[in-house]
N, CA, C, O and the ligand as a Tripos MOL2 file, in Angstrom:
@<TRIPOS>MOLECULE
protein
  269   267    68     0     0
PROTEIN
NO_CHARGES

@<TRIPOS>ATOM
      1 N          27.3290  152.3300   65.6390 N.3       1 MET1
      2 CA         27.8090  151.8300   66.9230 C.3       1 MET1
      3 C          28.0740  150.3290   66.8280 C.2       1 MET1
      4 O          27.2740  149.5790   66.2680 O.2       1 MET1
      5 N          29.1850  149.9120   67.3720 N.am      2 LYS2
      6 CA         29.5100  148.4890   67.3960 C.3       2 LYS2
      7 C          29.4450  147.9890   68.8360 C.2       2 LYS2
      8 O          29.6380  148.7470   69.7870 O.2       2 LYS2
      9 N          29.1720  146.7120   68.9670 N.am      3 VAL3
     10 CA         29.0280  146.1660   70.3190 C.3       3 VAL3
     11 C          29.6290  144.7660   70.3890 C.2       3 VAL3
     12 O          29.5360  143.9680   69.4570 O.2       3 VAL3
     13 N          30.2400  144.5120   71.5250 N.am      4 TYR4
     14 CA         30.8200  143.2060   71.7970 C.3       4 TYR4
     15 C          30.1720  142.6610   73.0570 C.2       4 TYR4
     16 O          30.2240  143.2870   74.1150 O.2       4 TYR4
     17 N          29.5530  141.4700   72.9340 N.am      5 TYR5
     18 CA         28.9490  140.8320   74.0940 C.3       5 TYR5
     19 C          29.9010  139.7640   74.6090 C.2       5 TYR5
     20 O          30.2800  138.8410   73.8880 O.2       5 TYR5
     21 N          30.2710  139.9090   75.8560 N.am      6 CYS6
     22 CA         31.2060  138.9380   76.4240 C.3       6 CYS6
     23 C          30.6060  137.5310   76.3940 C.2       6 CYS6
     24 O          31.3340  136.5510   76.2310 O.2       6 CYS6
     25 N          29.3120  137.4290   76.5460 N.am      7 ARG7
     26 CA         28.7030  136.0890   76.5490 C.3       7 ARG7
     27 C          28.8870  135.3750   75.2100 C.2       7 ARG7
     28 O          28.8690  134.1450   75.1500 O.2       7 ARG7
     29 N          29.0630  136.1500   74.1380 N.am      8 ASP8
     30 CA         29.2980  135.5360   72.8390 C.3       8 ASP8
     31 C          30.6210  134.7720   72.8060 C.2       8 ASP8
     32 O          30.8130  133.8680   71.9940 O.2       8 ASP8
     33 N          31.5160  135.1510   73.6960 N.am      9 ALA9
     34 CA         32.8040  134.4670   73.7630 C.3       9 ALA9
     35 C          32.7140  133.2110   74.6190 C.2       9 ALA9
     36 O          33.7080  132.5150   74.8250 O.2       9 ALA9
     37 N          31.5140  132.9310   75.1150 N.am     10 GLY10
     38 CA         31.3090  131.6940   75.8530 C.3      10 GLY10
     39 C          31.3630  131.8510   77.3640 C.2      10 GLY10
     40 O          31.3700  130.8620   78.0980 O.2      10 GLY10
     41 N          31.4000  133.0950   77.8280 N.am     11 PHE11
     42 CA         31.4280  133.3220   79.2690 C.3      11 PHE11
     43 C          30.0300  133.6040   79.7990 C.2      11 PHE11
     44 O          29.1850  134.1670   79.1030 O.2      11 PHE11
     45 N          29.8040  133.2030   81.0370 N.am     12 ASP12
     46 CA         28.5480  133.5400   81.6960 C.3      12 ASP12
     47 C          28.7270  134.9370   82.2820 C.2      12 ASP12
     48 O          29.0630  135.0970   83.4560 O.2      12 ASP12
     49 N          28.4970  135.9440   81.4400 N.am     13 CYS13
     50 CA         28.9180  137.2990   81.7640 C.3      13 CYS13
     51 C          28.0260  138.2780   81.0220 C.2      13 CYS13
     52 O          27.7020  138.0730   79.8520 O.2      13 CYS13
     53 N          27.6300  139.3480   81.7090 N.am     14 LYS14
     54 CA         26.6860  140.2830   81.0980 C.3      14 LYS14
     55 C          27.3580  141.5210   80.5150 C.2      14 LYS14
     56 O          26.6870  142.4530   80.0700 O.2      14 LYS14
     57 N          28.6750  141.5210   80.5230 N.am     15 VAL15
     58 CA         29.3710  142.7200   80.0730 C.3      15 VAL15
     59 C          29.1830  142.9450   78.5780 C.2      15 VAL15
     60 O          29.3090  142.0280   77.7660 O.2      15 VAL15
     61 N          28.8770  144.1920   78.2440 N.am     16 GLU16
     62 CA         28.7850  144.5990   76.8390 C.3      16 GLU16
     63 C          29.7340  145.7610   76.6430 C.2      16 GLU16
     64 O          29.7560  146.6930   77.4470 O.2      16 GLU16
     65 N          30.5040  145.7110   75.5970 N.am     17 ILE17
     66 CA         31.4350  146.8040   75.3140 C.3      17 ILE17
     67 C          31.0240  147.4450   74.0030 C.2      17 ILE17
     68 O          30.9650  146.7930   72.9600 O.2      17 ILE17
     69 N          30.7360  148.7570   74.0790 N.am     18 ARG18
     70 CA         30.2800  149.4710   72.8900 C.3      18 ARG18
     71 C          31.2890  150.5120   72.4590 C.2      18 ARG18
     72 O          32.0480  151.0410   73.2710 O.2      18 ARG18
     73 N          31.2850  150.7940   71.1800 N.am     19 GLY19
     74 CA         32.1550  151.8440   70.6830 C.3      19 GLY19
     75 C          32.0370  151.9360   69.1830 C.2      19 GLY19
     76 O          31.3410  151.1430   68.5490 O.2      19 GLY19
     77 N          32.7320  152.9220   68.6140 N.am     20 GLU20
     78 CA         32.7140  153.0830   67.1670 C.3      20 GLU20
     79 C          33.9480  152.4570   66.5330 C.2      20 GLU20
     80 O          33.9850  152.1900   65.3320 O.2      20 GLU20
     81 N          34.9400  152.2340   67.3540 N.am     21 ASN21
     82 CA         36.2320  151.7950   66.8590 C.3      21 ASN21
     83 C          36.4860  150.3380   67.2580 C.2      21 ASN21
     84 O          36.5770  150.0210   68.4440 O.2      21 ASN21
     85 N          36.5980  149.4660   66.2720 N.am     22 LYS22
     86 CA         36.7830  148.0410   66.5480 C.3      22 LYS22
     87 C          38.0250  147.7640   67.3730 C.2      22 LYS22
     88 O          38.0110  146.9240   68.2730 O.2      22 LYS22
     89 N          39.1020  148.4780   67.0590 N.am     23 ASP23
     90 CA         40.3500  148.2360   67.7730 C.3      23 ASP23
     91 C          40.2310  148.6120   69.2390 C.2      23 ASP23
     92 O          40.8020  147.9610   70.1140 O.2      23 ASP23
     93 N          39.4690  149.6840   69.4930 N.am     24 GLU24
     94 CA         39.2730  150.1140   70.8680 C.3      24 GLU24
     95 C          38.4020  149.0960   71.6200 C.2      24 GLU24
     96 O          38.6820  148.7590   72.7700 O.2      24 GLU24
     97 N          37.3670  148.6220   70.9690 N.am     25 ILE25
     98 CA         36.5170  147.6020   71.5920 C.3      25 ILE25
     99 C          37.3500  146.3610   71.8890 C.2      25 ILE25
    100 O          37.2620  145.7650   72.9630 O.2      25 ILE25
    101 N          38.1500  145.9990   70.9150 N.am     26 LEU26
    102 CA         38.9860  144.8100   71.0490 C.3      26 LEU26
    103 C          39.9600  144.9510   72.2160 C.2      26 LEU26
    104 O          40.2110  144.0020   72.9600 O.2      26 LEU26
    105 N          40.5010  146.1570   72.3550 N.am     27 ARG27
    106 CA         41.4480  146.4090   73.4340 C.3      27 ARG27
    107 C          40.7480  146.2600   74.7860 C.2      27 ARG27
    108 O          41.2640  145.6150   75.6990 O.2      27 ARG27
    109 N          39.5760  146.8630   74.8960 N.am     28 LEU28
    110 CA         38.8270  146.7900   76.1530 C.3      28 LEU28
    111 C          38.3390  145.3690   76.4280 C.2      28 LEU28
    112 O          38.3400  144.9070   77.5690 O.2      28 LEU28
    113 N          37.9250  144.6900   75.3650 N.am     29 ALA29
    114 CA         37.4630  143.3110   75.5270 C.3      29 ALA29
    115 C          38.6160  142.4230   75.9850 C.2      29 ALA29
    116 O          38.4390  141.5310   76.8150 O.2      29 ALA29
    117 N          39.7920  142.6790   75.4320 N.am     30 GLY30
    118 CA         40.9700  141.9130   75.8330 C.3      30 GLY30
    119 C          41.3060  142.1420   77.2900 C.2      30 GLY30
    120 O          41.5930  141.1990   78.0280 O.2      30 GLY30
    121 N          41.2700  143.4010   77.7040 N.am     31 LEU31
    122 CA         41.5340  143.7540   79.0990 C.3      31 LEU31
    123 C          40.5210  143.0820   80.0190 C.2      31 LEU31
    124 O          40.8800  142.4650   81.0220 O.2      31 LEU31
    125 N          39.2640  143.2160   79.6590 N.am     32 HIS32
    126 CA         38.1890  142.6410   80.4600 C.3      32 HIS32
    127 C          38.3540  141.1280   80.5820 C.2      32 HIS32
    128 O          38.2630  140.5740   81.6770 O.2      32 HIS32
    129 N          38.5950  140.4710   79.4660 N.am     33 SER33
    130 CA         38.7120  139.0170   79.4790 C.3      33 SER33
    131 C          39.8860  138.5640   80.3270 C.2      33 SER33
    132 O          39.8310  137.5410   81.0090 O.2      33 SER33
    133 N          40.9460  139.3510   80.2680 N.am     34 HIS34
    134 CA         42.1300  138.9950   81.0420 C.3      34 HIS34
    135 C          41.8860  139.1980   82.5340 C.2      34 HIS34
    136 O          42.1820  138.3260   83.3520 O.2      34 HIS34
    137 N          41.3430  140.3620   82.8700 N.am     35 GLU35
    138 CA         41.1770  140.7050   84.2850 C.3      35 GLU35
    139 C          40.0760  139.8980   84.9550 C.2      35 GLU35
    140 O          40.2170  139.4630   86.0980 O.2      35 GLU35
    141 N          38.9830  139.7050   84.2320 N.am     36 VAL36
    142 CA         37.8200  139.0780   84.8500 C.3      36 VAL36
    143 C          37.7930  137.5710   84.6250 C.2      36 VAL36
    144 O          37.3580  136.8180   85.4960 O.2      36 VAL36
    145 N          38.2550  137.1350   83.4630 N.am     37 HIS37
    146 CA         38.1300  135.7200   83.1330 C.3      37 HIS37
    147 C          39.4760  135.0000   83.0730 C.2      37 HIS37
    148 O          39.5330  133.7960   82.8200 O.2      37 HIS37
    149 N          40.5410  135.7340   83.3040 N.am     38 GLY38
    150 CA         41.8590  135.1040   83.3060 C.3      38 GLY38
    151 C          42.2890  134.5850   81.9460 C.2      38 GLY38
    152 O          43.1170  133.6790   81.8380 O.2      38 GLY38
    153 N          41.7150  135.1730   80.9170 N.am     39 LEU39
    154 CA         42.0320  134.7430   79.5560 C.3      39 LEU39
    155 C          43.1040  135.6510   78.9680 C.2      39 LEU39
    156 O          42.9160  136.8630   78.8600 O.2      39 LEU39
    157 N          44.2030  135.0670   78.5980 N.am     40 LYS40
    158 CA         45.2510  135.8800   77.9950 C.3      40 LYS40
    159 C          44.8920  136.1310   76.5410 C.2      40 LYS40
    160 O          44.7570  135.1830   75.7680 O.2      40 LYS40
    161 N          44.7320  137.4080   76.1500 N.am     41 PRO41
    162 CA         44.3030  137.6820   74.7750 C.3      41 PRO41
    163 C          45.4430  137.5350   73.7700 C.2      41 PRO41
    164 O          46.1260  138.5030   73.4340 O.2      41 PRO41
    165 N          45.6290  136.3280   73.3090 N.am     42 THR42
    166 CA         46.6410  136.0670   72.2820 C.3      42 THR42
    167 C          46.1180  136.5230   70.9250 C.2      42 THR42
    168 O          44.9650  136.9360   70.8050 O.2      42 THR42
    169 N          46.9570  136.4490   69.9200 N.am     43 GLY43
    170 CA         46.5510  136.8630   68.5840 C.3      43 GLY43
    171 C          45.3250  136.1050   68.0960 C.2      43 GLY43
    172 O          44.4000  136.6920   67.5340 O.2      43 GLY43
    173 N          45.3290  134.7890   68.3170 N.am     44 GLN44
    174 CA         44.2120  133.9780   67.8520 C.3      44 GLN44
    175 C          42.9220  134.3740   68.5620 C.2      44 GLN44
    176 O          41.8720  134.5180   67.9370 O.2      44 GLN44
    177 N          43.0190  134.5460   69.8660 N.am     45 ILE45
    178 CA         41.8330  134.9180   70.6440 C.3      45 ILE45
    179 C          41.3110  136.2770   70.2050 C.2      45 ILE45
    180 O          40.1020  136.4820   70.1040 O.2      45 ILE45
    181 N          42.2270  137.2040   69.9450 N.am     46 LYS46
    182 CA         41.7800  138.5170   69.4830 C.3      46 LYS46
    183 C          41.0890  138.4290   68.1250 C.2      46 LYS46
    184 O          40.1300  139.1530   67.8570 O.2      46 LYS46
    185 N          41.5770  137.5510   67.2880 N.am     47 GLN47
    186 CA         40.9010  137.3580   65.9890 C.3      47 GLN47
    187 C          39.4860  136.8560   66.1990 C.2      47 GLN47
    188 O          38.5450  137.3140   65.5510 O.2      47 GLN47
    189 N          39.3470  135.8970   67.1230 N.am     48 ASP48
    190 CA         38.0150  135.3670   67.4160 C.3      48 ASP48
    191 C          37.1170  136.4630   67.9760 C.2      48 ASP48
    192 O          35.9470  136.5740   67.6080 O.2      48 ASP48
    193 N          37.6830  137.2730   68.8710 N.am     49 MET49
    194 CA         36.9060  138.3650   69.4660 C.3      49 MET49
    195 C          36.4680  139.3590   68.4000 C.2      49 MET49
    196 O          35.3450  139.8630   68.4210 O.2      49 MET49
    197 N          37.3650  139.6290   67.4800 N.am     50 ARG50
    198 CA         37.0480  140.6060   66.4340 C.3      50 ARG50
    199 C          35.8150  140.1610   65.6420 C.2      50 ARG50
    200 O          34.9900  140.9810   65.2370 O.2      50 ARG50
    201 N          35.7090  138.8530   65.4330 N.am     51 ARG51
    202 CA         34.5450  138.3400   64.7050 C.3      51 ARG51
    203 C          33.2620  138.4470   65.5140 C.2      51 ARG51
    204 O          32.1640  138.3910   64.9590 O.2      51 ARG51
    205 N          33.4000  138.6020   66.8340 N.am     52 LEU52
    206 CA         32.2130  138.6730   67.6810 C.3      52 LEU52
    207 C          31.6680  140.0940   67.7920 C.2      52 LEU52
    208 O          30.5670  140.3010   68.3020 O.2      52 LEU52
    209 N          32.4320  141.0660   67.3180 N.am     53 ILE53
    210 CA         31.9630  142.4490   67.3650 C.3      53 ILE53
    211 C          30.8670  142.6290   66.3200 C.2      53 ILE53
    212 O          31.0640  142.3430   65.1400 O.2      53 ILE53
    213 N          29.7250  143.1010   66.7670 N.am     54 ARG54
    214 CA         28.5910  143.2630   65.8540 C.3      54 ARG54
    215 C          28.2820  144.7240   65.6150 C.2      54 ARG54
    216 O          28.6270  145.6000   66.4080 O.2      54 ARG54
    217 N          27.6240  144.9530   64.5030 N.am     55 GLU55
    218 CA         27.0760  146.2740   64.2440 C.3      55 GLU55
    219 C          25.7920  146.4120   65.0430 C.2      55 GLU55
    220 O          24.9290  145.5340   65.0160 O.2      55 GLU55
    221 N          25.6810  147.5070   65.7410 N.am     56 GLU56
    222 CA         24.4430  147.7500   66.4610 C.3      56 GLU56
    223 C          23.6960  148.8750   65.7830 C.2      56 GLU56
    224 O          24.1360  150.0250   65.7960 O.2      56 GLU56
    225 N          22.5690  148.5400   65.1920 N.am     57 LYS57
    226 CA         21.7770  149.5420   64.4790 C.3      57 LYS57
    227 C          20.7310  150.1180   65.4160 C.2      57 LYS57
    228 O          20.1740  149.4040   66.2490 O.2      57 LYS57
    229 N          20.4700  151.3920   65.2810 N.am     58 PRO58
    230 CA         19.4540  152.0110   66.1390 C.3      58 PRO58
    231 C          18.0470  151.5290   65.8070 C.2      58 PRO58
    232 O          17.1990  151.4550   66.6970 O.2      58 PRO58
    233 N          17.7820  151.2010   64.5530 N.am     59 GLN59
    234 CA         16.4420  150.7420   64.1830 C.3      59 GLN59
    235 C          16.3310  149.2360   64.3540 C.2      59 GLN59
    236 O          17.2010  148.6000   64.9500 O.2      59 GLN59
    237 N          15.2580  148.6770   63.8280 N.am     60 SER60
    238 CA         14.9990  147.2560   64.0080 C.3      60 SER60
    239 C          15.7510  146.3950   62.9830 C.2      60 SER60
    240 O          15.4870  145.2000   62.8500 O.2      60 SER60
    241 N          16.6720  147.0090   62.2760 N.am     61 ASP61
    242 CA         17.4930  146.2550   61.3130 C.3      61 ASP61
    243 C          18.1450  145.0550   61.9540 C.2      61 ASP61
    244 O          18.4810  144.0770   61.2860 O.2      61 ASP61
    245 N          18.3190  145.1430   63.2630 N.am     62 GLU62
    246 CA         18.9970  144.0880   64.0110 C.3      62 GLU62
    247 C          18.3990  142.7110   63.7370 C.2      62 GLU62
    248 O          19.1190  141.7150   63.6660 O.2      62 GLU62
    249 N          17.1170  142.6660   63.5900 N.am     63 TYR63
    250 CA         16.4510  141.3800   63.4210 C.3      63 TYR63
    251 C          17.0010  140.6240   62.2140 C.2      63 TYR63
    252 O          17.2620  139.4220   62.2760 O.2      63 TYR63
    253 N          17.1680  141.3530   61.1250 N.am     64 LYS64
    254 CA         17.6460  140.7030   59.9100 C.3      64 LYS64
    255 C          19.0770  140.2130   60.0680 C.2      64 LYS64
    256 O          19.4970  139.2460   59.4330 O.2      64 LYS64
    257 N          19.8060  140.8950   60.9210 N.am     65 MET65
    258 CA         21.2200  140.5750   61.0230 C.3      65 MET65
    259 C          21.4900  139.3840   61.9370 C.2      65 MET65
    260 O          22.6080  138.8710   61.9920 O.2      65 MET65
    261 N          20.4730  138.9580   62.6410 N.am     66 ASN66
    262 CA         20.6780  137.8470   63.5590 C.3      66 ASN66
    263 C          20.8540  136.5330   62.8170 C.2      66 ASN66
    264 O          19.9200  135.7490   62.6530 O.2      66 ASN66
    265 N          22.0960  136.3230   62.3730 N.am     67 ARG67
    266 CA         22.4500  135.1140   61.6530 C.3      67 ARG67
    267 C          21.3880  134.6880   60.7040 C.2      67 ARG67
    268 O          21.5420  133.6770   60.0190 O.2      67 ARG67
    269 ZN         33.1400  138.9790   80.6990 Zn       68 ZN68
@<TRIPOS>BOND
     1     1     2 1
     2     2     3 1
     3     3     4 2
     4     3     5 am
     5     5     6 1
     6     6     7 1
     7     7     8 2
     8     7     9 am
     9     9    10 1
    10    10    11 1
    11    11    12 2
    12    11    13 am
    13    13    14 1
    14    14    15 1
    15    15    16 2
    16    15    17 am
    17    17    18 1
    18    18    19 1
    19    19    20 2
    20    19    21 am
    21    21    22 1
    22    22    23 1
    23    23    24 2
    24    23    25 am
    25    25    26 1
    26    26    27 1
    27    27    28 2
    28    27    29 am
    29    29    30 1
    30    30    31 1
    31    31    32 2
    32    31    33 am
    33    33    34 1
    34    34    35 1
    35    35    36 2
    36    35    37 am
    37    37    38 1
    38    38    39 1
    39    39    40 2
    40    39    41 am
    41    41    42 1
    42    42    43 1
    43    43    44 2
    44    43    45 am
    45    45    46 1
    46    46    47 1
    47    47    48 2
    48    47    49 am
    49    49    50 1
    50    50    51 1
    51    51    52 2
    52    51    53 am
    53    53    54 1
    54    54    55 1
    55    55    56 2
    56    55    57 am
    57    57    58 1
    58    58    59 1
    59    59    60 2
    60    59    61 am
    61    61    62 1
    62    62    63 1
    63    63    64 2
    64    63    65 am
    65    65    66 1
    66    66    67 1
    67    67    68 2
    68    67    69 am
    69    69    70 1
    70    70    71 1
    71    71    72 2
    72    71    73 am
    73    73    74 1
    74    74    75 1
    75    75    76 2
    76    75    77 am
    77    77    78 1
    78    78    79 1
    79    79    80 2
    80    79    81 am
    81    81    82 1
    82    82    83 1
    83    83    84 2
    84    83    85 am
    85    85    86 1
    86    86    87 1
    87    87    88 2
    88    87    89 am
    89    89    90 1
    90    90    91 1
    91    91    92 2
    92    91    93 am
    93    93    94 1
    94    94    95 1
    95    95    96 2
    96    95    97 am
    97    97    98 1
    98    98    99 1
    99    99   100 2
   100    99   101 am
   101   101   102 1
   102   102   103 1
   103   103   104 2
   104   103   105 am
   105   105   106 1
   106   106   107 1
   107   107   108 2
   108   107   109 am
   109   109   110 1
   110   110   111 1
   111   111   112 2
   112   111   113 am
   113   113   114 1
   114   114   115 1
   115   115   116 2
   116   115   117 am
   117   117   118 1
   118   118   119 1
   119   119   120 2
   120   119   121 am
   121   121   122 1
   122   122   123 1
   123   123   124 2
   124   123   125 am
   125   125   126 1
   126   126   127 1
   127   127   128 2
   128   127   129 am
   129   129   130 1
   130   130   131 1
   131   131   132 2
   132   131   133 am
   133   133   134 1
   134   134   135 1
   135   135   136 2
   136   135   137 am
   137   137   138 1
   138   138   139 1
   139   139   140 2
   140   139   141 am
   141   141   142 1
   142   142   143 1
   143   143   144 2
   144   143   145 am
   145   145   146 1
   146   146   147 1
   147   147   148 2
   148   147   149 am
   149   149   150 1
   150   150   151 1
   151   151   152 2
   152   151   153 am
   153   153   154 1
   154   154   155 1
   155   155   156 2
   156   155   157 am
   157   157   158 1
   158   158   159 1
   159   159   160 2
   160   159   161 am
   161   161   162 1
   162   162   163 1
   163   163   164 2
   164   163   165 am
   165   165   166 1
   166   166   167 1
   167   167   168 2
   168   167   169 am
   169   169   170 1
   170   170   171 1
   171   171   172 2
   172   171   173 am
   173   173   174 1
   174   174   175 1
   175   175   176 2
   176   175   177 am
   177   177   178 1
   178   178   179 1
   179   179   180 2
   180   179   181 am
   181   181   182 1
   182   182   183 1
   183   183   184 2
   184   183   185 am
   185   185   186 1
   186   186   187 1
   187   187   188 2
   188   187   189 am
   189   189   190 1
   190   190   191 1
   191   191   192 2
   192   191   193 am
   193   193   194 1
   194   194   195 1
   195   195   196 2
   196   195   197 am
   197   197   198 1
   198   198   199 1
   199   199   200 2
   200   199   201 am
   201   201   202 1
   202   202   203 1
   203   203   204 2
   204   203   205 am
   205   205   206 1
   206   206   207 1
   207   207   208 2
   208   207   209 am
   209   209   210 1
   210   210   211 1
   211   211   212 2
   212   211   213 am
   213   213   214 1
   214   214   215 1
   215   215   216 2
   216   215   217 am
   217   217   218 1
   218   218   219 1
   219   219   220 2
   220   219   221 am
   221   221   222 1
   222   222   223 1
   223   223   224 2
   224   223   225 am
   225   225   226 1
   226   226   227 1
   227   227   228 2
   228   227   229 am
   229   229   230 1
   230   230   231 1
   231   231   232 2
   232   231   233 am
   233   233   234 1
   234   234   235 1
   235   235   236 2
   236   235   237 am
   237   237   238 1
   238   238   239 1
   239   239   240 2
   240   239   241 am
   241   241   242 1
   242   242   243 1
   243   243   244 2
   244   243   245 am
   245   245   246 1
   246   246   247 1
   247   247   248 2
   248   247   249 am
   249   249   250 1
   250   250   251 1
   251   251   252 2
   252   251   253 am
   253   253   254 1
   254   254   255 1
   255   255   256 2
   256   255   257 am
   257   257   258 1
   258   258   259 1
   259   259   260 2
   260   259   261 am
   261   261   262 1
   262   262   263 1
   263   263   264 2
   264   263   265 am
   265   265   266 1
   266   266   267 1
   267   267   268 2
@<TRIPOS>SUBSTRUCTURE
     1 MET1         2 RESIDUE 1 A MET
     2 LYS2         6 RESIDUE 1 A LYS
     3 VAL3        10 RESIDUE 1 A VAL
     4 TYR4        14 RESIDUE 1 A TYR
     5 TYR5        18 RESIDUE 1 A TYR
     6 CYS6        22 RESIDUE 1 A CYS
     7 ARG7        26 RESIDUE 1 A ARG
     8 ASP8        30 RESIDUE 1 A ASP
     9 ALA9        34 RESIDUE 1 A ALA
    10 GLY10       38 RESIDUE 1 A GLY
    11 PHE11       42 RESIDUE 1 A PHE
    12 ASP12       46 RESIDUE 1 A ASP
    13 CYS13       50 RESIDUE 1 A CYS
    14 LYS14       54 RESIDUE 1 A LYS
    15 VAL15       58 RESIDUE 1 A VAL
    16 GLU16       62 RESIDUE 1 A GLU
    17 ILE17       66 RESIDUE 1 A ILE
    18 ARG18       70 RESIDUE 1 A ARG
    19 GLY19       74 RESIDUE 1 A GLY
    20 GLU20       78 RESIDUE 1 A GLU
    21 ASN21       82 RESIDUE 1 A ASN
    22 LYS22       86 RESIDUE 1 A LYS
    23 ASP23       90 RESIDUE 1 A ASP
    24 GLU24       94 RESIDUE 1 A GLU
    25 ILE25       98 RESIDUE 1 A ILE
    26 LEU26      102 RESIDUE 1 A LEU
    27 ARG27      106 RESIDUE 1 A ARG
    28 LEU28      110 RESIDUE 1 A LEU
    29 ALA29      114 RESIDUE 1 A ALA
    30 GLY30      118 RESIDUE 1 A GLY
    31 LEU31      122 RESIDUE 1 A LEU
    32 HIS32      126 RESIDUE 1 A HIS
    33 SER33      130 RESIDUE 1 A SER
    34 HIS34      134 RESIDUE 1 A HIS
    35 GLU35      138 RESIDUE 1 A GLU
    36 VAL36      142 RESIDUE 1 A VAL
    37 HIS37      146 RESIDUE 1 A HIS
    38 GLY38      150 RESIDUE 1 A GLY
    39 LEU39      154 RESIDUE 1 A LEU
    40 LYS40      158 RESIDUE 1 A LYS
    41 PRO41      162 RESIDUE 1 A PRO
    42 THR42      166 RESIDUE 1 A THR
    43 GLY43      170 RESIDUE 1 A GLY
    44 GLN44      174 RESIDUE 1 A GLN
    45 ILE45      178 RESIDUE 1 A ILE
    46 LYS46      182 RESIDUE 1 A LYS
    47 GLN47      186 RESIDUE 1 A GLN
    48 ASP48      190 RESIDUE 1 A ASP
    49 MET49      194 RESIDUE 1 A MET
    50 ARG50      198 RESIDUE 1 A ARG
    51 ARG51      202 RESIDUE 1 A ARG
    52 LEU52      206 RESIDUE 1 A LEU
    53 ILE53      210 RESIDUE 1 A ILE
    54 ARG54      214 RESIDUE 1 A ARG
    55 GLU55      218 RESIDUE 1 A GLU
    56 GLU56      222 RESIDUE 1 A GLU
    57 LYS57      226 RESIDUE 1 A LYS
    58 PRO58      230 RESIDUE 1 A PRO
    59 GLN59      234 RESIDUE 1 A GLN
    60 SER60      238 RESIDUE 1 A SER
    61 ASP61      242 RESIDUE 1 A ASP
    62 GLU62      246 RESIDUE 1 A GLU
    63 TYR63      250 RESIDUE 1 A TYR
    64 LYS64      254 RESIDUE 1 A LYS
    65 MET65      258 RESIDUE 1 A MET
    66 ASN66      262 RESIDUE 1 A ASN
    67 ARG67      266 RESIDUE 1 A ARG
    68 ZN68       269 GROUP 0 **** ****
């Protein structure tokens, strides 16, 4: 499972978008950012968003992955 936290993009926002498909997450994140934050998802912004998508592991592996 992959997850995108809107707050990682610098917004004061609790929205989390989960999915298995990065492109689908990216599409939803782009829509959300545009509709809620007025951010037009240009190519550069989408690239930045893509880097913010994290792997979400069911176990505690997450700890190691935190930068
Ligand atoms: Zn948001």
